[in-house]
N, CA and C atoms as an extended XYZ file, in Angstrom:
615
Properties=species:S:1:pos:R:3:atomname:S:1:resname:S:1:resid:I:1 pbc="F F F"
N         0.825       -1.205        0.000 N   MET     1
C         0.000        0.000        0.000 CA  MET     1
C         0.864        1.262        0.000 C   MET     1
N         1.996        1.234        0.718 N   MET     2
C         2.863        2.406        0.772 CA  MET     2
C         3.435        2.714       -0.607 C   MET     2
N         3.831        1.672       -1.342 N   ILE     3
C         4.359        1.870       -2.695 CA  ILE     3
C         3.292        2.474       -3.592 C   ILE     3
N         2.067        2.000       -3.435 N   LEU     4
C         0.960        2.538       -4.233 CA  LEU     4
C         0.714        4.002       -3.904 C   LEU     4
N         0.825        4.359       -2.624 N   ASP     5
C         0.651        5.756       -2.209 CA  ASP     5
C         1.727        6.641       -2.820 C   ASP     5
N         2.960        6.146       -2.835 N   ILE     6
C         4.062        6.924       -3.409 CA  ILE     6
C         3.856        7.107       -4.915 C   ILE     6
N         3.453        6.020       -5.589 N   LEU     7
C         3.191        6.115       -7.023 CA  LEU     7
C         2.041        7.067       -7.322 C   LEU     7
N         1.044        7.059       -6.452 N   PHE     8
C        -0.095        7.951       -6.636 CA  PHE     8
C         0.337        9.407       -6.484 C   PHE     8
N         1.213        9.676       -5.514 N   LEU     9
C         1.732       11.026       -5.322 CA  LEU     9
C         2.540       11.480       -6.532 C   LEU     9
N         3.415       10.603       -7.016 N   ILE    10
C         4.216       10.921       -8.200 CA  ILE    10
C         3.317       11.202       -9.397 C   ILE    10
N         2.285       10.395       -9.529 N   TYR    11
C         1.335       10.561      -10.634 CA  TYR    11
C         0.638       11.919      -10.559 C   TYR    11
N         0.181       12.303       -9.372 N   ARG    12
C        -0.506       13.592       -9.204 CA  ARG    12
C         0.417       14.748       -9.550 C   ARG    12
N         1.648       14.683       -9.061 N   VAL    13
C         2.609       15.751       -9.348 CA  VAL    13
C         2.937       15.798      -10.836 C   VAL    13
N         3.101       14.624      -11.452 N   ALA    14
C         3.471       14.557      -12.869 CA  ALA    14
C         2.391       15.151      -13.765 C   ALA    14
N         1.134       15.022      -13.385 N   CYS    15
C         0.045       15.578      -14.196 CA  CYS    15
C         0.181       17.090      -14.355 C   CYS    15
N         0.772       17.743      -13.374 N   ILE    16
C         0.977       19.191      -13.441 CA  ILE    16
C         2.336       19.530      -14.028 C   ILE    16
N         3.372       18.825      -13.565 N   PHE    17
C         4.730       19.172      -13.977 CA  PHE    17
C         5.011       18.783      -15.423 C   PHE    17
N         4.538       17.625      -15.856 N   LEU    18
C         4.914       17.111      -17.170 CA  LEU    18
C         4.545       18.061      -18.314 C   LEU    18
N         3.305       18.557      -18.414 N   PRO    19
C         2.998       19.487      -19.507 CA  PRO    19
C         3.850       20.759      -19.450 C   PRO    19
N         4.119       21.246      -18.239 N   CYS    20
C         4.909       22.480      -18.091 CA  CYS    20
C         6.376       22.236      -18.431 C   CYS    20
N         6.906       21.068      -18.060 N   LEU    21
C         8.298       20.750      -18.381 CA  LEU    21
C         8.486       20.551      -19.879 C   LEU    21
N         7.504       19.965      -20.534 N   ILE    22
C         7.575       19.831      -21.993 CA  ILE    22
C         7.591       21.206      -22.642 C   ILE    22
N         6.747       22.102      -22.141 N   TYR    23
C         6.745       23.484      -22.639 CA  TYR    23
C         8.108       24.144      -22.420 C   TYR    23
N         8.683       23.958      -21.223 N   GLN    24
C         9.998       24.526      -20.939 CA  GLN    24
C        11.054       23.973      -21.882 C   GLN    24
N        11.006       22.683      -22.140 N   PHE    25
C        12.005       22.051      -23.003 CA  PHE    25
C        12.012       22.680      -24.393 C   PHE    25
N        10.846       22.810      -25.003 N   PHE    26
C        10.782       23.362      -26.358 CA  PHE    26
C        11.059       24.868      -26.368 C   PHE    26
N        10.754       25.546      -25.251 N   THR    27
C        11.066       26.976      -25.160 CA  THR    27
C        12.564       27.196      -25.041 C   THR    27
N        13.225       26.364      -24.224 N   LEU    28
C        14.668       26.498      -24.034 CA  LEU    28
C        15.440       26.195      -25.308 C   LEU    28
N        14.925       25.286      -26.094 N   ARG    29
C        15.621       24.929      -27.341 CA  ARG    29
C        15.704       26.117      -28.305 C   ARG    29
N        14.772       27.044      -28.174 N   ARG    30
C        14.751       28.191      -29.078 CA  ARG    30
C        15.569       29.369      -28.558 C   ARG    30
N        16.074       29.270      -27.323 N   LYS    31
C        16.831       30.375      -26.745 CA  LYS    31
C        18.330       30.173      -26.994 C   LYS    31
N        18.984       31.250      -27.363 N   ASN    32
C        20.420       31.196      -27.633 CA  ASN    32
C        21.265       31.429      -26.385 C   ASN    32
N        20.713       32.142      -25.408 N   GLU    33
C        21.474       32.468      -24.206 CA  GLU    33
C        21.469       31.295      -23.229 C   GLU    33
N        22.453       31.297      -22.324 N   ASN    34
C        22.508       30.290      -21.278 CA  ASN    34
C        21.419       30.562      -20.240 C   ASN    34
N        20.815       29.509      -19.729 N   ILE    35
C        19.771       29.630      -18.731 CA  ILE    35
C        20.352       29.264      -17.371 C   ILE    35
N        20.242       30.167      -16.410 N   PHE    36
C        20.769       29.913      -15.079 CA  PHE    36
C        19.888       28.901      -14.345 C   PHE    36
N        20.535       28.032      -13.572 N   LEU    37
C        19.801       27.040      -12.802 CA  LEU    37
C        18.848       27.708      -11.806 C   LEU    37
N        19.287       28.802      -11.196 N   SER    38
C        18.439       29.506      -10.226 CA  SER    38
C        17.136       29.986      -10.859 C   SER    38
N        17.221       30.383      -12.132 N   SER    39
C        16.026       30.816      -12.850 CA  SER    39
C        15.027       29.679      -12.999 C   SER    39
N        15.514       28.476      -13.290 N   MET    40
C        14.640       27.329      -13.441 CA  MET    40
C        14.081       26.880      -12.090 C   MET    40
N        14.892       26.971      -11.052 N   ILE    41
C        14.439       26.548       -9.720 CA  ILE    41
C        13.231       27.362       -9.280 C   ILE    41
N        13.282       28.683       -9.509 N   TRP    42
C        12.139       29.513       -9.135 CA  TRP    42
C        10.898       29.100       -9.894 C   TRP    42
N        11.029       28.736      -11.150 N   ARG    43
C         9.873       28.275      -11.917 CA  ARG    43
C         9.349       26.951      -11.378 C   ARG    43
N        10.238       26.061      -10.960 N   TRP    44
C         9.792       24.788      -10.397 CA  TRP    44
C         9.114       25.003       -9.039 C   TRP    44
N         9.581       25.969       -8.271 N   VAL    45
C         8.900       26.335       -7.030 CA  VAL    45
C         7.481       26.795       -7.332 C   VAL    45
N         7.350       27.605       -8.377 N   PHE    46
C         6.027       28.089       -8.776 CA  PHE    46
C         5.128       26.934       -9.191 C   PHE    46
N         5.662       25.976       -9.958 N   LEU    47
C         4.874       24.831      -10.378 CA  LEU    47
C         4.468       23.961       -9.193 C   LEU    47
N         5.372       23.809       -8.232 N   PHE    48
C         5.033       23.020       -7.049 CA  PHE    48
C         3.928       23.706       -6.253 C   PHE    48
N         3.985       25.036       -6.201 N   TYR    49
C         2.909       25.775       -5.535 CA  TYR    49
C         1.577       25.535       -6.249 C   TYR    49
N         1.579       25.561       -7.587 N   LEU    50
C         0.358       25.290       -8.342 CA  LEU    50
C        -0.165       23.888       -8.037 C   LEU    50
N         0.759       22.929       -7.918 N   TYR    51
C         0.341       21.566       -7.561 CA  TYR    51
C        -0.384       21.562       -6.217 C   TYR    51
N         0.163       22.254       -5.230 N   LEU    52
C        -0.448       22.278       -3.899 CA  LEU    52
C        -1.850       22.875       -3.947 C   LEU    52
N        -2.001       23.981       -4.680 N   VAL    53
C        -3.311       24.639       -4.771 CA  VAL    53
C        -4.324       23.723       -5.462 C   VAL    53
N        -3.927       23.145       -6.583 N   ILE    54
C        -4.849       22.293       -7.337 CA  ILE    54
C        -5.186       21.029       -6.548 C   ILE    54
N        -4.217       20.496       -5.820 N   ASP    55
C        -4.447       19.304       -5.017 CA  ASP    55
C        -5.425       19.584       -3.883 C   ASP    55
N        -5.306       20.760       -3.266 N   VAL    56
C        -6.183       21.126       -2.147 CA  VAL    56
C        -7.593       21.438       -2.637 C   VAL    56
N        -7.694       22.184       -3.720 N   THR    57
C        -9.013       22.609       -4.190 CA  THR    57
C        -9.773       21.475       -4.860 C   THR    57
N        -9.078       20.570       -5.536 N   GLY    58
C        -9.731       19.430       -6.152 CA  GLY    58
C       -10.596       19.795       -7.343 C   GLY    58
N        -9.979       19.899       -8.502 N   ILE    59
C       -10.725       20.292       -9.697 CA  ILE    59
C       -11.310       19.064      -10.385 C   ILE    59
N       -12.335       19.287      -11.189 N   GLY    60
C       -12.930       18.210      -11.952 CA  GLY    60
C       -12.021       17.758      -13.075 C   GLY    60
N       -12.170       16.523      -13.474 N   THR    61
C       -11.347       15.955      -14.540 CA  THR    61
C       -12.246       15.408      -15.655 C   THR    61
N       -11.605       15.016      -16.731 N   LEU    62
C       -12.342       14.411      -17.836 CA  LEU    62
C       -13.043       13.135      -17.380 C   LEU    62
N       -12.393       12.401      -16.495 N   GLY    63
C       -13.003       11.191      -15.950 CA  GLY    63
C       -14.258       11.490      -15.155 C   GLY    63
N       -14.279       12.617      -14.440 N   ASP    64
C       -15.470       13.003      -13.690 CA  ASP    64
C       -16.635       13.290      -14.630 C   ASP    64
N       -16.347       13.986      -15.720 N   ILE    65
C       -17.397       14.311      -16.685 CA  ILE    65
C       -18.019       13.038      -17.249 C   ILE    65
N       -17.182       12.031      -17.498 N   LEU    66
C       -17.664       10.790      -18.089 CA  LEU    66
C       -18.332        9.878      -17.063 C   LEU    66
N       -18.148       10.177      -15.763 N   SER    67
C       -18.645        9.278      -14.723 CA  SER    67
C       -19.985        9.708      -14.130 C   SER    67
N       -20.242       11.013      -14.085 N   TYR    68
C       -21.461       11.498      -13.460 CA  TYR    68
C       -22.558       11.703      -14.501 C   TYR    68
N       -23.799       11.317      -14.175 N   PRO    69
C       -24.897       11.468      -15.144 CA  PRO    69
C       -25.248       12.926      -15.419 C   PRO    69
N       -25.143       13.778      -14.375 N   GLU    70
C       -25.451       15.188      -14.530 CA  GLU    70
C       -24.154       15.973      -14.588 C   GLU    70
N       -24.003       16.770      -15.613 N   LEU    71
C       -22.748       17.509      -15.790 CA  LEU    71
C       -22.651       18.671      -14.814 C   LEU    71
N       -23.692       19.487      -14.713 N   ILE    72
C       -23.701       20.661      -13.848 CA  ILE    72
C       -24.963       20.634      -13.001 C   ILE    72
N       -24.832       20.894      -11.697 N   ARG    73
C       -25.952       20.897      -10.771 CA  ARG    73
C       -26.066       22.284      -10.151 C   ARG    73
N       -27.182       22.943      -10.407 N   SER    74
C       -27.368       24.333       -9.975 CA  SER    74
C       -27.339       24.485       -8.463 C   SER    74
N       -27.748       23.443       -7.727 N   GLU    75
C       -27.777       23.543       -6.262 CA  GLU    75
C       -26.376       23.605       -5.664 C   GLU    75
N       -25.349       23.281       -6.432 N   GLU    76
C       -23.973       23.330       -5.929 CA  GLU    76
C       -23.243       24.589       -6.384 C   GLU    76
N       -23.988       25.559       -6.897 N   ILE    77
C       -23.409       26.822       -7.353 CA  ILE    77
C       -23.937       27.960       -6.485 C   ILE    77
N       -23.045       28.717       -5.876 N   ASN    78
C       -23.437       29.866       -5.056 CA  ASN    78
C       -22.927       31.146       -5.705 C   ASN    78
N       -23.850       32.005       -6.118 N   LEU    79
C       -23.493       33.264       -6.763 CA  LEU    79
C       -23.794       34.468       -5.877 C   LEU    79
N       -24.198       34.222       -4.637 N   ILE    80
C       -24.503       35.311       -3.703 CA  ILE    80
C       -23.347       35.445       -2.721 C   ILE    80
N       -22.627       36.565       -2.751 N   PRO    81
C       -21.450       36.720       -1.887 CA  PRO    81
C       -21.796       36.711       -0.403 C   PRO    81
N       -21.008       35.960        0.349 N   PHE    82
C       -21.043       35.941        1.815 CA  PHE    82
C       -22.442       35.652        2.359 C   PHE    82
N       -23.119       34.728        1.714 N   GLN    83
C       -24.455       34.338        2.149 CA  GLN    83
C       -24.419       33.697        3.537 C   GLN    83
N       -23.313       33.007        3.830 N   SER    84
C       -23.168       32.353        5.129 CA  SER    84
C       -22.250       33.122        6.067 C   SER    84
N       -21.969       34.371        5.731 N   GLY    85
C       -21.066       35.166        6.545 CA  GLY    85
C       -19.605       34.928        6.181 C   GLY    85
N       -18.730       35.466        6.999 N   VAL    86
C       -17.284       35.327        6.796 CA  VAL    86
C       -16.711       34.458        7.911 C   VAL    86
N       -16.023       33.395        7.531 N   GLY    87
C       -15.482       32.477        8.516 CA  GLY    87
C       -14.042       32.101        8.239 C   GLY    87
N       -13.577       31.072        8.910 N   MET    88
C       -12.195       30.631        8.785 CA  MET    88
C       -11.874       30.163        7.369 C   MET    88
N       -12.851       29.558        6.689 N   LEU    89
C       -12.614       29.085        5.334 CA  LEU    89
C       -12.253       30.240        4.400 C   LEU    89
N       -12.891       31.383        4.604 N   ASN    90
C       -12.567       32.554        3.787 CA  ASN    90
C       -11.135       33.007        4.021 C   ASN    90
N       -10.716       32.983        5.275 N   ILE    91
C        -9.344       33.379        5.614 CA  ILE    91
C        -8.337       32.410        4.999 C   ILE    91
N        -8.655       31.113        5.040 N   LEU    92
C        -7.762       30.116        4.463 CA  LEU    92
C        -7.638       30.288        2.949 C   LEU    92
N        -8.730       30.692        2.304 N   ASN    93
C        -8.674       30.948        0.865 CA  ASN    93
C        -7.762       32.125        0.544 C   ASN    93
N        -7.782       33.138        1.404 N   ILE    94
C        -6.875       34.282        1.221 CA  ILE    94
C        -5.428       33.819        1.365 C   ILE    94
N        -5.166       33.047        2.425 N   ILE    95
C        -3.805       32.567        2.673 CA  ILE    95
C        -3.318       31.686        1.523 C   ILE    95
N        -4.211       30.852        0.960 N   MET    96
C        -3.816       29.924       -0.098 CA  MET    96
C        -3.319       30.648       -1.342 C   MET    96
N        -3.908       31.805       -1.675 N   PHE    97
C        -3.526       32.515       -2.889 CA  PHE    97
C        -2.509       33.631       -2.638 C   PHE    97
N        -2.140       33.873       -1.386 N   THR    98
C        -1.129       34.892       -1.099 CA  THR    98
C         0.221       34.568       -1.741 C   THR    98
N         0.705       33.305       -1.689 N   PRO    99
C         1.972       33.002       -2.387 CA  PRO    99
C         1.918       33.268       -3.881 C   PRO    99
N         0.748       33.086       -4.505 N   LEU   100
C         0.627       33.364       -5.937 CA  LEU   100
C         0.905       34.839       -6.212 C   LEU   100
N         0.305       35.711       -5.398 N   GLY   101
C         0.521       37.144       -5.572 CA  GLY   101
C         1.944       37.580       -5.284 C   GLY   101
N         2.674       36.783       -4.503 N   PHE   102
C         4.072       37.093       -4.202 CA  PHE   102
C         5.012       36.554       -5.273 C   PHE   102
N         4.779       35.324       -5.715 N   LEU   103
C         5.692       34.678       -6.659 CA  LEU   103
C         5.612       35.283       -8.055 C   LEU   103
N         4.423       35.679       -8.485 N   LEU   104
C         4.283       36.219       -9.842 CA  LEU   104
C         5.182       37.434      -10.083 C   LEU   104
N         5.124       38.472       -9.233 N   PRO   105
C         6.028       39.609       -9.473 CA  PRO   105
C         7.489       39.301       -9.161 C   PRO   105
N         7.721       38.334       -8.289 N   LEU   106
C         9.098       37.962       -7.972 CA  LEU   106
C         9.790       37.352       -9.184 C   LEU   106
N         9.081       36.529       -9.944 N   ILE   107
C         9.679       35.789      -11.049 CA  ILE   107
C         9.568       36.539      -12.370 C   ILE   107
N         8.426       37.198      -12.604 N   TRP   108
C         8.169       37.793      -13.920 CA  TRP   108
C         8.006       39.306      -13.850 C   TRP   108
N         8.793       40.001      -14.647 N   LYS   109
C         8.754       41.461      -14.676 CA  LYS   109
C         7.386       41.972      -15.095 C   LYS   109
N         6.731       41.293      -16.042 N   GLN   110
C         5.440       41.752      -16.538 CA  GLN   110
C         4.337       41.662      -15.483 C   GLN   110
N         4.610       40.984      -14.376 N   CYS   111
C         3.622       40.874      -13.297 CA  CYS   111
C         3.903       41.847      -12.158 C   CYS   111
N         4.800       42.793      -12.380 N   ARG   112
C         5.171       43.713      -11.315 CA  ARG   112
C         4.303       44.964      -11.274 C   ARG   112
N         3.049       44.796      -11.632 N   ASN   113
C         2.053       45.827      -11.379 CA  ASN   113
C         0.825       45.153      -10.796 C   ASN   113
N         0.104       45.879       -9.986 N   LEU   114
C        -0.988       45.301       -9.199 CA  LEU   114
C        -2.065       44.681      -10.076 C   LEU   114
N        -2.456       45.388      -11.129 N   GLY   115
C        -3.556       44.916      -11.961 CA  GLY   115
C        -3.294       43.569      -12.595 C   GLY   115
N        -2.087       43.369      -13.143 N   THR   116
C        -1.758       42.105      -13.817 CA  THR   116
C        -1.789       40.938      -12.854 C   THR   116
N        -1.191       41.108      -11.679 N   THR   117
C        -1.125       40.021      -10.708 CA  THR   117
C        -2.504       39.669      -10.166 C   THR   117
N        -3.291       40.677       -9.813 N   VAL   118
C        -4.636       40.423       -9.282 CA  VAL   118
C        -5.512       39.771      -10.351 C   VAL   118
N        -5.377       40.216      -11.593 N   LEU   119
C        -6.157       39.623      -12.679 CA  LEU   119
C        -5.791       38.150      -12.877 C   LEU   119
N        -4.506       37.828      -12.802 N   LEU   120
C        -4.088       36.428      -12.931 CA  LEU   120
C        -4.618       35.596      -11.768 C   LEU   120
N        -4.600       36.161      -10.569 N   GLY   121
C        -5.173       35.462       -9.422 CA  GLY   121
C        -6.655       35.199       -9.613 C   GLY   121
N        -7.368       36.205      -10.124 N   PHE   122
C        -8.798       36.056      -10.402 CA  PHE   122
C        -9.035       34.985      -11.465 C   PHE   122
N        -8.262       35.026      -12.542 N   GLU   123
C        -8.449       34.067      -13.639 CA  GLU   123
C        -8.148       32.634      -13.192 C   GLU   123
N        -7.072       32.462      -12.423 N   PHE   124
C        -6.712       31.128      -11.943 CA  PHE   124
C        -7.803       30.580      -11.031 C   PHE   124
N        -8.289       31.416      -10.124 N   SER   125
C        -9.351       30.995       -9.217 CA  SER   125
C       -10.641       30.699       -9.982 C   SER   125
N       -10.962       31.528      -10.977 N   LEU   126
C       -12.170       31.308      -11.767 CA  LEU   126
C       -12.106       29.980      -12.517 C   LEU   126
N       -10.938       29.657      -13.086 N   MET   127
C       -10.796       28.387      -13.795 CA  MET   127
C       -10.977       27.208      -12.844 C   MET   127
N       -10.453       27.331      -11.626 N   ILE   128
C       -10.621       26.269      -10.632 CA  ILE   128
C       -12.093       26.095      -10.287 C   ILE   128
N       -12.782       27.210      -10.035 N   GLU   129
C       -14.201       27.145       -9.672 CA  GLU   129
C       -15.034       26.540      -10.807 C   GLU   129
N       -14.727       26.896      -12.026 N   LEU   130
C       -15.480       26.351      -13.162 CA  LEU   130
C       -15.237       24.850      -13.318 C   LEU   130
N       -13.993       24.423      -13.114 N   LEU   131
C       -13.683       22.993      -13.220 CA  LEU   131
C       -14.300       22.191      -12.079 C   LEU   131
N       -14.564       22.854      -10.958 N   GLN   132
C       -15.217       22.159       -9.843 CA  GLN   132
C       -16.690       21.863      -10.128 C   GLN   132
N       -17.217       22.441      -11.189 N   LEU   133
C       -18.580       22.109      -11.593 CA  LEU   133
C       -18.709       20.644      -11.984 C   LEU   133
N       -17.598       20.028      -12.367 N   PHE   134
C       -17.645       18.691      -12.948 CA  PHE   134
C       -17.413       17.572      -11.947 C   PHE   134
N       -17.073       17.883      -10.699 N   ASN   135
C       -16.755       16.800       -9.754 CA  ASN   135
C       -17.549       16.890       -8.453 C   ASN   135
N       -18.732       17.508       -8.539 N   ARG   136
C       -19.641       17.576       -7.393 CA  ARG   136
C       -19.051       18.327       -6.206 C   ARG   136
N       -18.191       19.288       -6.465 N   ARG   137
C       -17.735       20.199       -5.427 CA  ARG   137
C       -18.408       21.539       -5.641 C   ARG   137
N       -18.656       22.247       -4.542 N   ALA   138
C       -19.379       23.514       -4.633 CA  ALA   138
C       -18.550       24.561       -5.368 C   ALA   138
N       -19.206       25.255       -6.285 N   THR   139
C       -18.595       26.390       -6.966 CA  THR   139
C       -19.126       27.650       -6.305 C   THR   139
N       -18.237       28.361       -5.601 N   ASP   140
C       -18.665       29.427       -4.692 CA  ASP   140
C       -17.993       30.741       -5.053 C   ASP   140
N       -18.801       31.791       -5.171 N   ILE   141
C       -18.237       33.103       -5.484 CA  ILE   141
C       -17.391       33.620       -4.330 C   ILE   141
N       -17.687       33.167       -3.110 N   ASP   142
C       -16.867       33.575       -1.964 CA  ASP   142
C       -15.420       33.134       -2.146 C   ASP   142
N       -15.232       31.903       -2.624 N   ASP   143
C       -13.876       31.404       -2.873 CA  ASP   143
C       -13.176       32.262       -3.916 C   ASP   143
N       -13.913       32.617       -4.973 N   LEU   144
C       -13.333       33.436       -6.040 CA  LEU   144
C       -12.890       34.791       -5.503 C   LEU   144
N       -13.717       35.414       -4.695 N   LEU   145
C       -13.391       36.734       -4.151 CA  LEU   145
C       -12.221       36.661       -3.172 C   LEU   145
N       -12.234       35.655       -2.294 N   MET   146
C       -11.176       35.540       -1.292 CA  MET   146
C        -9.840       35.152       -1.921 C   MET   146
N        -9.887       34.288       -2.928 N   ASN   147
C        -8.649       33.929       -3.625 CA  ASN   147
C        -8.040       35.139       -4.326 C   ASN   147
N        -8.896       35.935       -4.954 N   THR   148
C        -8.413       37.151       -5.618 CA  THR   148
C        -7.827       38.115       -4.601 C   THR   148
N        -8.488       38.235       -3.456 N   LEU   149
C        -7.958       39.083       -2.383 CA  LEU   149
C        -6.610       38.552       -1.902 C   LEU   149
N        -6.461       37.236       -1.851 N   GLY   150
C        -5.187       36.643       -1.455 CA  GLY   150
C        -4.070       37.013       -2.410 C   GLY   150
N        -4.364       37.013       -3.726 N   ALA   151
C        -3.360       37.435       -4.707 CA  ALA   151
C        -2.983       38.896       -4.490 C   ALA   151
N        -3.961       39.722       -4.154 N   LEU   152
C        -3.700       41.130       -3.856 CA  LEU   152
C        -2.799       41.272       -2.638 C   LEU   152
N        -3.104       40.517       -1.586 N   VAL   153
C        -2.292       40.562       -0.367 CA  VAL   153
C        -0.861       40.124       -0.664 C   VAL   153
N        -0.708       39.068       -1.453 N   GLY   154
C         0.628       38.589       -1.796 CA  GLY   154
C         1.424       39.621       -2.561 C   GLY   154
N         0.769       40.311       -3.491 N   PHE   155
C         1.463       41.366       -4.246 CA  PHE   155
C         1.899       42.494       -3.318 C   PHE   155
N         1.042       42.885       -2.380 N   LEU   156
C         1.390       43.967       -1.448 CA  LEU   156
C         2.554       43.562       -0.552 C   LEU   156
N         2.594       42.284       -0.167 N   ILE   157
C         3.724       41.794        0.627 CA  ILE   157
C         5.007       41.878       -0.189 C   ILE   157
N         4.942       41.486       -1.471 N   TRP   158
C         6.122       41.588       -2.335 CA  TRP   158
C         6.548       43.044       -2.487 C   TRP   158
N         5.592       43.927       -2.700 N   LYS   159
C         5.897       45.350       -2.867 CA  LYS   159
C         6.528       45.921       -1.599 C   LYS   159
N         5.991       45.543       -0.443 N   PHE   160
C         6.530       46.014        0.828 CA  PHE   160
C         7.942       45.487        1.041 C   PHE   160
N         8.187       44.236        0.653 N   SER   161
C         9.529       43.665        0.811 CA  SER   161
C        10.547       44.419       -0.038 C   SER   161
N        10.129       44.897       -1.215 N   GLN   162
C        11.040       45.647       -2.067 CA  GLN   162
C        11.373       47.005       -1.465 C   GLN   162
N        10.423       47.601       -0.758 N   ARG   163
C        10.688       48.877       -0.089 CA  ARG   163
C        11.685       48.713        1.048 C   ARG   163
N        11.613       47.566        1.725 N   ILE   164
C        12.546       47.310        2.823 CA  ILE   164
C        13.945       47.057        2.283 C   ILE   164
N        14.029       46.264        1.197 N   ILE   165
C        15.324       45.925        0.622 CA  ILE   165
C        15.957       47.121       -0.085 C   ILE   165
N        15.115       48.053       -0.587 N   HIS   166
C        15.588       49.223       -1.339 CA  HIS   166
C        16.418       48.809       -2.550 C   HIS   166
N        15.912       47.815       -3.255 N   LYS   167
C        16.639       47.313       -4.412 CA  LYS   167
C        15.651       46.924       -5.497 C   LYS   167
N        15.885       47.387       -6.700 N   VAL   168
C        15.024       47.022       -7.813 CA  VAL   168
C        15.312       45.573       -8.198 C   VAL   168
N        14.301       44.700       -8.197 N   PRO   169
C        14.559       43.284       -8.498 CA  PRO   169
C        14.983       43.074       -9.936 C   PRO   169
N        15.911       42.171      -10.119 N   LYS   170
C        16.331       41.817      -11.471 CA  LYS   170
C        15.357       40.791      -12.056 C   LYS   170
N        15.331       40.733      -13.363 N   ASP   171
C        14.514       39.710      -14.012 CA  ASP   171
C        15.099       38.335      -13.714 C   ASP   171
N        14.207       37.364      -13.506 N   ILE   172
C        14.662       35.989      -13.375 CA  ILE   172
C        14.543       35.353      -14.752 C   ILE   172
N        15.354       35.840      -15.673 N   GLN   173
C        15.437       35.342      -17.052 CA  GLN   173
C        14.068       35.018      -17.647 C   GLN   173
N        13.471       36.046      -18.203 N   ALA   174
C        12.129       35.894      -18.751 CA  ALA   174
C        12.122       35.009      -19.987 C   ALA   174
N        11.100       34.197      -20.107 N   PHE   175
C        10.800       33.421      -21.294 CA  PHE   175
C         9.759       34.218      -22.082 C   PHE   175
N         8.829       33.608      -22.788 N   PRO   176
C         7.796       34.375      -23.470 CA  PRO   176
C         6.970       35.228      -22.501 C   PRO   176
N         6.399       36.304      -23.007 N   LYS   177
C         5.690       37.270      -22.175 CA  LYS   177
C         4.523       36.637      -21.433 C   LYS   177
N         3.852       35.684      -22.054 N   ARG   178
C         2.679       35.044      -21.456 CA  ARG   178
C         3.038       33.785      -20.675 C   ARG   178
N         4.275       33.658      -20.266 N   GLU   179
C         4.715       32.443      -19.586 CA  GLU   179
C         3.896       32.108      -18.342 C   GLU   179
N         3.627       33.056      -17.431 N   PRO   180
C         2.836       32.681      -16.248 CA  PRO   180
C         1.442       32.178      -16.609 C   PRO   180
N         0.796       32.822      -17.584 N   GLN   181
C        -0.524       32.354      -18.013 CA  GLN   181
C        -0.449       30.942      -18.582 C   GLN   181
N         0.635       30.660      -19.311 N   ILE   182
C         0.801       29.325      -19.898 CA  ILE   182
C         0.930       28.270      -18.809 C   ILE   182
N         1.679       28.562      -17.753 N   TYR   183
C         1.821       27.614      -16.653 CA  TYR   183
C         0.481       27.356      -15.966 C   TYR   183
N        -0.284       28.412      -15.749 N   LEU   184
C        -1.585       28.243      -15.101 CA  LEU   184
C        -2.499       27.360      -15.939 C   LEU   184
N        -2.526       27.606      -17.240 N   LEU   185
C        -3.387       26.825      -18.132 CA  LEU   185
C        -2.917       25.376      -18.248 C   LEU   185
N        -1.598       25.181      -18.417 N   LEU   186
C        -1.073       23.832      -18.593 CA  LEU   186
C        -1.243       22.988      -17.333 C   LEU   186
N        -1.080       23.597      -16.173 N   SER   187
C        -1.227       22.844      -14.926 CA  SER   187
C        -2.661       22.353      -14.758 C   SER   187
N        -3.634       23.222      -15.041 N   LEU   188
C        -5.033       22.822      -14.928 CA  LEU   188
C        -5.412       21.818      -16.021 C   LEU   188
N        -4.932       22.071      -17.247 N   ALA   189
C        -5.230       21.164      -18.349 CA  ALA   189
C        -4.615       19.787      -18.111 C   ALA   189
N        -3.406       19.765      -17.532 N   GLY   190
C        -2.753       18.490      -17.255 CA  GLY   190
C        -3.553       17.636      -16.296 C   GLY   190
N        -4.047       18.259      -15.226 N   VAL   191
C        -4.866       17.511      -14.263 CA  VAL   191
C        -6.190       17.104      -14.892 C   VAL   191
N        -6.815       18.009      -15.615 N   PHE   192
C        -8.115       17.725      -16.221 CA  PHE   192
C        -8.040       16.546      -17.194 C   PHE   192
N        -6.994       16.503      -17.996 N   LEU   193
C        -6.890       15.487      -19.041 CA  LEU   193
C        -6.192       14.208      -18.588 C   LEU   193
N        -5.227       14.328      -17.680 N   LEU   194
C        -4.359       13.188      -17.370 CA  LEU   194
C        -4.667       12.500      -16.051 C   LEU   194
N        -5.330       13.197      -15.125 N   PHE   195
C        -5.508       12.632      -13.788 CA  PHE   195
C        -6.772       11.771      -13.748 C   PHE   195
N        -6.570       10.464      -13.479 N   HIS   196
C        -7.686        9.521      -13.392 CA  HIS   196
C        -7.540        8.730      -12.092 C   HIS   196
N        -8.042        9.295      -11.012 N   TRP   197
C        -7.855        8.703       -9.690 CA  TRP   197
C        -8.602        7.383       -9.532 C   TRP   197
N        -9.652        7.181      -10.304 N   ARG   198
C       -10.428        5.946      -10.173 CA  ARG   198
C        -9.587        4.715      -10.536 C   ARG   198
N        -8.626        4.897      -11.429 N   PHE   199
C        -7.752        3.796      -11.811 CA  PHE   199
C        -6.941        3.329      -10.606 C   PHE   199
N        -6.387        4.281       -9.839 N   PHE   200
C        -5.593        3.923       -8.666 CA  PHE   200
C        -6.481        3.353       -7.571 C   PHE   200
N        -7.718        3.836       -7.486 N   LEU   201
C        -8.638        3.282       -6.495 CA  LEU   201
C        -8.913        1.807       -6.774 C   LEU   201
N        -9.054        1.445       -8.025 N   LYS   202
C        -9.262        0.036       -8.386 CA  LYS   202
C        -8.048       -0.803       -8.029 C   LYS   202
N        -6.828       -0.227       -8.204 N   LEU   203
C        -5.623       -0.979       -7.826 CA  LEU   203
C        -5.566       -1.210       -6.315 C   LEU   203
N        -5.986       -0.194       -5.552 N   ALA   204
C        -5.960       -0.325       -4.099 CA  ALA   204
C        -6.944       -1.369       -3.594 C   ALA   204
N        -8.060       -1.516       -4.300 N   LEU   205
C        -9.058       -2.509       -3.909 CA  LEU   205
C        -8.672       -3.915       -4.358 C   LEU   205
């Protein structure tokens, strides 16, 4: 059982990392300059963070769509903000997306303005909420708002850290301009298309 658990963990991580690493491979082949290892490490940290968020939130997959008779259930969609008040879950959603708001401007120069980072946080959270329509998890506007607020908080923390350091951050070797958006899309697409947990459940039984 322990070996199966380890393989399952590797499989979950690979669903996110593999599409992004393939993208990195073909992108690097087109670059003439040397790529610093530190630059790649920061990107892998970002991908690992995406894995943690996607693993915690639990998005729907292609297998879920094929398994459930009803694709979308209106009773599991909440479009009224803070209908149940504000609680610990809202705070946890803010904390979960705070690293996103910090890492984006740290790694990518094009994300070093508030609007771009907050918009990416909103888009990433929206994609997660929409994919949760397919696996019988609640799609909640509160999560969308709190996650976006978390990206805002993370950006402000990064901005404040730069004021303390009094140093303009250098680029961490930029790839294409839309690189962060590509990672967000590929990580979600990888899980949606490649992750089939029911297969491992059958092996465990």
